[in-house]
C-alpha positions, 0 to 999 in steps of 0.5 A: 122893047127898046126905048125908041120902039116904046116911043114909036108904039105910044106915038102911033096911038096919038098920031092924027096923021093917017099916012103916018099911022099907016107907015107906023103900023107897017113898021111896028107889026108884021103883016100877019100880026095879031092885036088882042083886044078886051071885049066890052063887058056886055060881051064878056057877060054873054060869053060867061053865061054860055061858058065860052071865051070871048076875045076880039082880034085885029089881024094884019095891017089893015085891021091894026090900022083900023084898031088904032083909028078906033082908039082915038078921036082925031080933031083938026088940031088935037087927038083925044084917046079913050083912057082906061086905068086897069090891067087884065089877062087876055088870051094868056097875055097881060094887058096894061091900060093907063 
């Protein structure tokens, strides 16, 4: 990624303005893009017990925008995002959190 693209991607996850987020999702992802998510530990345990894989996906602009909104809680003048410090492999991709 270029530096400008890096900054736009990071800014998207902390932006409180809904219209700005919607435009940014459209600019950063194609309409058929897929964002692969780490399921909660409970889902992973159940899937492991059934010997099946478990991944969550956000597909397309509408679901991607909902994913961005769900990652952050926006207040009147501030945004608080949930933070995780680790990395994991999901669907043949490496995911970094931090």
